[in-house]
TORZA-211901 format. One record per residue (C-alpha): residue in three letters; x, y, z. Coordinates in steps of 0.02 Angstrom, whole numbers, plus 50000, padded with zeros to 5 digits. Example, Ala and Ser with C-alpha at 12.3 -4.5 7.8 and 13.67 -1.06 7.14 Angstrom:
2
ALA506154977550390SER506844994750357
//
This chain:
732
MET501304860253383LEU499604867753428GLY500514883853475ILE501184885653297GLN499474881853225ASN498604894553335ASN499904907853295LEU499684904753109PHE497784906053127TRP497944924353176LEU498634927453002VAL496844924952939PRO495984939553030GLY497564949953011THR497544947452823ALA495684951652818ILE496044968552897ILE497524971652778ALA496454967252625LEU495054978952680GLY496364992352717PHE497074991152540ALA495314991152468TRP495005007552560PHE496685014252499PHE496295010052316PHE494555017752335LYS495265033952405GLN496605034552268MET495255032352135MET494195046052213LYS495655058352200ASN495515057552010SER494375069751922GLU492725064251843GLY493145075751697THR491935087851617PRO490275092751697LYS489385081951567MET490435066751615ALA490045069551800GLU488195071551761ILE488125055051665ALA489045046051805ALA487825053151932HIS486335046551831VAL487105029051830ARG487565029752014LYS485835035452065GLY484995021751961ALA486145008152029MET485875012952210ALA483985014352185TYR483934996852110LEU485004989352247LYS483894997252381GLN482354989052304GLN483234972352287TYR483794972252468LYS481994975652526ILE481434959252445VAL482974949652502ILE482734955452682ILE480954948552684VAL481574931752617PHE482964931352747ILE481764935152891VAL480614920852839LEU482054908452820THR482864913852984LEU481224910953076LEU481114893652995PHE482894889353051ALA482514895753226LEU480974884353230MET482034869553174ALA483384873353302TYR482414878353457VAL480734869553437TRP480984854053329LYS482794851553389VAL483394845553217GLN484564860153185ASN486124867453263PRO485594882653369TRP486964893453289VAL486294891153112PRO485034905653109PHE486434917853157ALA487694910153036PHE486424911252895LEU486114929752929SER487974933952939GLY488344925152773GLY486974934752684PHE487484951152764PHE489324949852717SER488924943752541GLY487754958552512LEU489024970452589ALA490394964252470GLY489264967352319PHE488744984452384PHE490514990752411GLY491094984252243MET489634992052151LYS489815008652242THR491635009352189ALA491225004752008THR489925018551991TYR491205031452050ALA492605024151942SER491845024251766ALA491925042951732ARG493635043951814THR494255029751701ALA493595038951547ASN494425054951604ALA496065045751641ALA495995038651464ARG496075056651400GLU497835056951473SER498445039551421LEU497935021451398ASN499005016051545LYS498195028851660GLY496455022751609LEU496975004651640GLN497695009051811VAL496125018051870ALA494935004551805PHE495954989751867ARG496314996452041SER494485001052058GLY494084982952013ALA495364977852144VAL494254986052276MET492944972852236GLY494214958652239LEU494974963752405VAL493304967652488VAL492644950352442VAL494144940652510GLY494364952452657LEU492564950852716ALA492554932052687LEU494134929452791LEU493444941052925ASP491794931552933ILE492694914852942SER493864921153079ILE492474928353186TRP491434912553176TYR492904901253217ILE493364911653370VAL491544912353430LEU491184893853406ASN492864888253475THR492434898153632PHE490644891953656VAL490594874153584LYS491104863953736GLY490774846653801GLY491224830353718ASP492934826153647PRO493944839753553ALA493874830453387HIS491974829753387ASN491894848053441MET492964852953291ALA491794843453175ILE490314853053248ILE491244869653231THR491704867053048THR490014860652992THR489144875053083MET490294887552998LEU489864879552833THR488034884152853PHE488374902852836GLY488714898552654MET486834896452629GLY486564914552677ALA487934919852556SER487234908752417THR485454915052441GLN486014933152432ALA487144929252284LEU485744921052184PHE484564935752209ALA485984947752161ARG486464937652006VAL484714933951943GLY483984951051981GLY485514960351917GLY485604949351763ILE483774952351718PHE483994971051746THR485554973051639LYS485014962051495ALA483274969551481ALA484114986551460ASP485484979951346VAL484304970851228GLY483124985851219ALA484564997751187ASP485314986851050LEU483754981550957VAL482954998750946GLY484475010050957LYS485745000950849VAL484664990850731GLU483105001450708ALA483735019150736GLY485505016050674ILE486355025650815PRO487975020050900GLU488085010151061ASP488005021451216ASP487345035951112PRO486545048751232ARG485015049251117ASN484595031351165PRO483385031551314ALA483975014351375THR485825018251379ILE485855024251561ALA484875008651614ASP486144998151517ASN487595005951612VAL486675004151777GLY486404985751736ASP488254982751709ASN488534987951889VAL487104978751974GLY487354962751873ASP489194961051832VAL489904969651986ALA488704967252133GLY488114950352067MET489824943352029GLY490524949552195ALA489144941052295ASP489364925252190LEU491244923552215TYR491144928452398GLU490114912652422SER491274901852316TYR492814908052408ALA492094905852583GLY491234889452533SER492834881552467ILE493794885852626LEU492414880152744ALA492004864052649THR493844859252650ALA493974863252836ALA492464852152871LEU493214837952768GLY494864840052860ALA493974838853028ALA493114822852969ALA494694814952898PHE495694816353061MET494434812353197HIS495754800553269ASP497134813753284THR496654830853355THR498334839053316MET498244833853134GLN496404838553132VAL496794856553182SER498134857353045ALA496904851052915VAL495584863752969PHE496784878552973ALA497704874452810PRO496364881152688MET496104896752794ILE497964900952799ILE498214897352614GLY496764909052576ALA497554922452685VAL499274921052606GLY498504920852432THR497634937252474LEU499274945452525LEU500054939452362SER498564946152264ILE498944963452332ILE500734961752267GLY500064956152098ILE498884971152086PHE500364982952094ALA501204973451950VAL499824977751824ARG500334991851706THR500534994351518LYS501235006451389GLU500355018551272ASN499735011551104ALA499644994151181THR498784980551080GLN497464968851152LYS498854956151174ASN499884968751273LEU498384973051383LEU498014954651416SER499844952051457ALA499784966451581LEU498344958451676GLY499114941151658ARG500744947351735GLY499894951451899ILE498874935351906ASN500344924251857LEU501494932351985SER500234929252125SER499894911452067VAL501734906352057LEU502084913652229ILE500614904652311MET501194888352232VAL502864890352319LEU502264897052486SER500834884452507PHE502134870552511PHE502994878552661ILE501324882152746LEU500834863652737LYS502574858352793ILE502534869952945LEU500804863352990ASN501564845952973LEU500004839852883GLU499944821452840ASN500544818452660TYR500864837152644VAL501764834752478GLY500234826152403VAL499064839452474TRP500204853052404LEU500104844652233SER498204845652246ILE498364864552273VAL499494865952121ILE498254855652019GLY496844867352073LEU497834882652017ILE498284874551850THR496474869051824GLY495844886851852TRP497164893851734ALA496744880851601ILE494874884351609GLY495244902951592LYS496324899951438GLU495034888351360THR493674901351389GLU494774914851313TYR495054904151158PHE493194901551127THR492654919451165SER494054931151113ALA494014939150940ALA495864935150925TYR495454916750891LYS494564906750757PRO492924901850846THR492354919950869GLN493054925250700ASN492044911350617ILE490444917650701ALA490844935150636LYS491064928050460GLN489364919550471SER488584936750496GLU488794939850308THR487364927550278GLY486194934350412PRO485714932650595ALA485104914550582THR486834907750538VAL487624918750673ILE486474910950803ILE486724893250739ASN488614894950737GLY488634903050909ILE487604889050985GLY488714875950903THR490294884650964GLY489604885651140MET489164867151140LEU490884862151076SER491704873351206THR491014862851349ALA492144848051309PHE493774856151361PRO493274863451531VAL492304847851578MET493794836651537THR494944848751627ILE493864847551784VAL493784828551767VAL495674826851754GLY495984840051889THR494764831852009ILE495474814351987LEU497264820452008ALA496834831152160TYR495954816152239LEU497374803852205THR498834815052256SER498054818652426ALA497444800652448GLY499194793852414TRP498684786952243ASN497414775852331PHE495584776652284GLU495114768352449ASN495734783052555MET494134792652522SER494264805252665MET495964811852612GLY495484811152428LEU493964822052456TYR495024833752562GLY496184835052412ILE494734840252298GLY494204853452424ILE495944860652443ALA496134860752252ALA494634872552250VAL495484883052383GLY497044883552274MET496034888952123LEU495244903052223SER496754907452331THR497204922552223LEU495394928252203GLY495884945652261ILE496724949152094THR495704937051987LEU494084945652036ALA494914962552007THR495144958051823ASP493314953251814ALA492614968651902TYR493754979051790GLY492674974051640PRO491044983251682ILE492034998351742ALA492904999451573ASP491234996551484ASN490425010851580ALA491945021751545GLY491685018951359GLY489845023351377ASN490295039051472ALA491555044251339GLU490275041451200MET488865050651289ALA489995065151339GLY490615067151160LEU492465064751197GLY493705064051053GLU494035049150941GLU495735045751021VAL494945044351194ARG493545033351126ASN494825021951044ARG495705020051212THR494095016251306ASP493595004051167ALA495254994951191LEU494954994051379ASP493144988551351SER493634974851228LEU494904968451354GLY493524968851485ASN492414957651378THR493784944651371THR494194945751557ALA492334944951599ALA492114929151494THR493674921651573GLY493044926551745LYS491384917751713GLY492294901951659PHE493384903051815ALA491854905651926ILE490964890651848GLY492514879551865SER492774884352047ALA490924881052080ALA491114863352014LEU492574859152128THR491764867852277ALA490124858552247LEU491044841852245ALA491824846052414LEU490124851652479LEU489354834952428ALA490514826052547SER490174839252681TYR488324835352664ILE488624817752728GLU489604824852875GLU488134836052917ILE486964820952906LYS488094812053032ILE487974826553155GLY486094827753124LEU485874809353169ILE486894811453328ARG485854826753375ILE484224816853365GLY484924802153463GLU485384789853324THR487004783853403THR487244768153296LEU487054762953113ILE486674745553047VAL487804743752896GLY487594726452819GLU487794714552966LYS488834726653070VAL488264739153202ILE489374754653191PRO489394769553311THR488754784653213VAL490154795853275THR491504784453198ALA490574779553038THR491504783652878LEU490844791552718SER490794774152640ASP489764767752786PHE488474781552761MET488394778452573THR488034760152609TYR486814764152750TYR485774775652638ASN486014764452483VAL486734778452377THR486984768052219LEU486414769852039MET485274754752064ASN484264764252194PRO482784772452105LYS482774786552233VAL484534791552178LEU484044790751994MET482454800952021GLY483484813852114MET484724814851969PHE483324817751845ILE482594831651953GLY484324839551976ALA484654839751788MET482904846651757MET483204860451885ALA484654867251783PHE483604868451624MET482044874651713PHE483044888151801CYS483794893951636GLY482084893851554LEU481344904651691THR482764917351687MET482834918051496ASN480964921051484ALA481094934051621VAL482384943651518GLY481274941851365ARG479774949351452ALA480744963651531ALA481664967051368GLY480004967551274ALA479384981151391MET481034990551366VAL480894989551176ASP479124996551184GLU479695010851296VAL481175015751186ARG480095015251030ARG478785025851120GLN480055039051167PHE480765039850990ARG478985041550924ASP478195053251051ILE479615064251118LYS480105075850979GLY481915080650959ILE482745065351038LEU483595059150880THR484155076750831GLY484925079251003GLU483785093951047THR482865084651187GLU483565073251322PRO482725056051332ASP481795050451488TYR483175039251557ALA482275036651724ALA480795028051641CYS481935014751568VAL482845012251734ALA481135009951817ILE480604996751688SER482184986451717THR482014988251906LYS480204982551910GLY480544968251788ALA482024962051890GLN481114963152057ARG479584954151990GLU480494940451898MET481924935752014LEU480884928552155LEU480224912252077PRO481874904952010SER482784909652170LEU481484901652283LEU481434885752177ALA483284883152215ILE482854883252400ILE481264872952390ALA481934858752280PRO483214851152402VAL481984852352547THR480584843852450VAL481684830252378GLY482444827152550LEU480754825452634ILE480094813552500PHE481604803352442GLY482774805552591VAL484664806852591SER484914795852438GLY483704806452337VAL484604822452389MET486284815052338GLY485524811152167LEU484794828752154LEU486454837052193THR487424825652075GLY486214828251930GLY486154847051960LEU488044848151965ALA488344837951806ALA486994846151699GLY487214863551774PHE489094864051750ALA489034859451565LEU487524870551532ALA488334885451619ILE489914884051514PHE488894882451353MET487864897951391ALA489304908651453ASN490434904451305SER489064906251172GLY488594923251241GLY490404928951254SER490814923651076TRP489264932351004ASP489724948351097ASN491524948451038ALA491024943650860LYS489974959550857LYS491434969750923TYR492614961650796ILE491464967850657GLU491364985050737SER493254985950728GLY493104985750537ALA492944967350487HIS491584961350367GLY490984978850325GLY491124986750498LYS489804996850591GLY488154999650502SER488374985250380LYS487164970650358ALA488444959450441HIS488484971150591GLU486594970850602ALA486604951750602ALA487964951450735VAL486954963350846ILE485494951050838GLY486664936950890ASP487334947651031THR485584951251098VAL485224932451102GLY486874929751192ASP486604943451321PRO485474933351438PHE486524917851400LYS488134925251468ASP487524938051595THR485934930651670SER485624912051652GLY487404905451629PRO488264913851777SER486744911051889LEU486874892251864ASN488474890651966ILE487564898752113LEU486094887052087ILE487264872052100LYS488034878352262LEU486434884952338MET485534868252317THR487004859852404MET487044872752543VAL485174871152572ALA485374852252580ILE486754854352711VAL485744866452817MET484204855352805ALA485164839152836GLY484444837053011LEU482674838952944THR483014826452804ALA483784813652922SER482314815353045TRP480774817552937SER481044809752765LEU479644798452706MET480784785452623
//
C-alpha cells in the first residue's frame, strides 16, 4: 500500500512543474501579441515602471521584517530550545515563494493590459482570451509554486527527521511544514495592505478631483493620478491577491495534512494516506484547472451574462471533474471512511460556489441590491452610502450561514455523523477547504483577469481608441468587477474554513511543543495521560478552553477588537494617502497650464511617488500588530487565551470582511450601472453621488476587507509558530 501512496505523491511535484510550464506558455503566448500603437505602449510602460518601482520599495521593508523574525525564530530554536530547528528556514521559504507568486503575476499583468486593449480592437473574444489567459499565469504560478514548496519540504523533512516511531515523525513533519505558512501570510499581509493603500489612494484622488471636480472621464490622460490608479490595480489586486491565495492554498493543504497525521497516530499506513490525500487532490485539481482554462471563450457582441457564462464554463468543468476524480483518489488511497471524506470535499466545492453566487447577487448590477443603490443616487451621496452600508450588512447573513452549514456537514460526513469523532471531523473541515481551493488555478485566473481588463480600459481611454473598442473594454472591465467581487468572497470563505482547520493544528503544535520541552504527561481531571497520545479533547480540558474561563473570554474580546482596529488603521491610512493625492492633483490642475486642454502632459510620476510613500509608511503598523497580538496574548493568558483570540478574530473578521467587500463592490457597480445610461448617465447628479459612494467603497473592498482574511490566518499561523514559546513561558 505504501508503494501506491509514494507513487501518487510524485504527482504533486510533477503537477507543480506542469503548472509552471503552462504559466510560462501562456506568458509567452501573451507576449507575442502587439501592444498596439506607440501611445498604447508608452502608457503601458509608465504603468509597468511604476508597479516595479513600488514593488521594489515594498520588498526592501519586507526583507528587513523577515530578517528580524528569522533571527527571533533562530533564537527560539537554537538557544531557548522551544522551537523546531527547521522553522526559520520554512518561514523564509514561505515568504519567498509567496512574494515570487505575486511578482510573476504582476509582471504578467503589466505586460498584458495594452495587449488586451489592442486585442479588443480585433474582437471581444480576442480581448477576453488575452486578458483571461494572462490572468491564468497568476493562477498557475500560485498553485505551481505552492505545490513545489510543499513537495520540496516533504522530501527534505522525510529524509532528515529520524528517530522515534514513524507516526510521531509524520506529525513532526506535517506541523513543521505548516510553519512556512507564517512566512507566506506575513508576505501576503504586507502585499495586501501596502498594495491596497497604494491603489485606493490613487483611485480616490483620481475620482474626487478628476471625475467630480474637473468633470473628466475615468482614465482620462489629463488626470495626473490615472497612471498611479492603474499601477495600484496591479500591486493591490494582482500581487496582493496572488500572495493572499498562495497562503490560503498552501495553508489548507498543510493544515489538513497535519490533522490527518494527528487523526491516525495508531495506523501509519492510514496516516500516510491522510497526509497525502490533500496534496494529491490539489495536484489533480491543478491539472483540471488547466483544462478549464482552455474552455473559456465567447462570441462577438456578447452580453455580460454571456461573458459570465464563458468564465463559469471553465470553472464549472474543472469543479465537476475534481468532484468525480477525488472520489477515486480517496478510494485508491484506501482512506478510512473515504466516502464520507469525499462528501466533505464536495461540500467544500459547493460552499465555495454558493459564496461566489451570493457575492455576485449582492454586487452585480444585474441584480436588485446594486440597482437599488444606484436608484438612491437620485437623492444624493448620503442615501447612496446609507443604502450601501445596509446592503453590505445584510449580505453577511448568507455567506455566514453557508459556511456554518458547510462546516457542520463537512465535519459530520467525515466523522461518520458522530460529533464525538473530533479528529476525523476536523480533518473533514480541512479537506473541505482543500476541495474549495482545489481548482484555484482557474478560479484565481478569473480574479486576476479583472485588473488586467481594468487597465486595458484605461489604456484604451488614454490612447484615444475608438468608441467600439472602448465599449468592448468596458464590457470586459465590468465583468472584471463582478469576478473580482466574487473572488474576494471566495477568498474570505476559504480563509474561514482554513482558519478553522488551523485552530485544530494549533493544538497539535502545542502537543509537540510540550514534548520538546520535556512535558511527557498531562494531568487531565484525575487521569495521567502520556502527552504523545493525548487527544484534542484532552488538551481542551487540560487548558480549560471553555466559555466559563475568563482567559478565553478576554482572548475573544481582543480577537474581535483586532478585526475592527485593523480596519480602522487601514481605512485611515487610505484617507491620509488619498488626501495627499487630492492635494497633488488639484495643484497640478492649478499650477501646470495646459493640462485640461491636453496641451501639457501631467506629472504622473509625482502621483505614483505619493502613493508609494503613503503605502510604505502606513502598512507597517497594522501588519506588525497582527504578529504581535498572538505572541502577547499567549505570553499573558496562555493557550486558552490564544484559542479565544483566534476564535474571536475569526468570527468578527469573517463577517466584517464580507460586509466591507460586498458594500464596496455594490457601490462600484452601482456607479458603473449609472455610467451605462441609467438614472441620467455620466455627468448627471446621480452619477456624481454614485462616484462619492464608490470612493467610500474603494478602501472597503480593496484594502480593509480583503486584508482581513489574511489577518485571520496570520494570527493563527503566528500562534502555531509561537506555540512552543506559549507552552513554555506563559504567565497564566
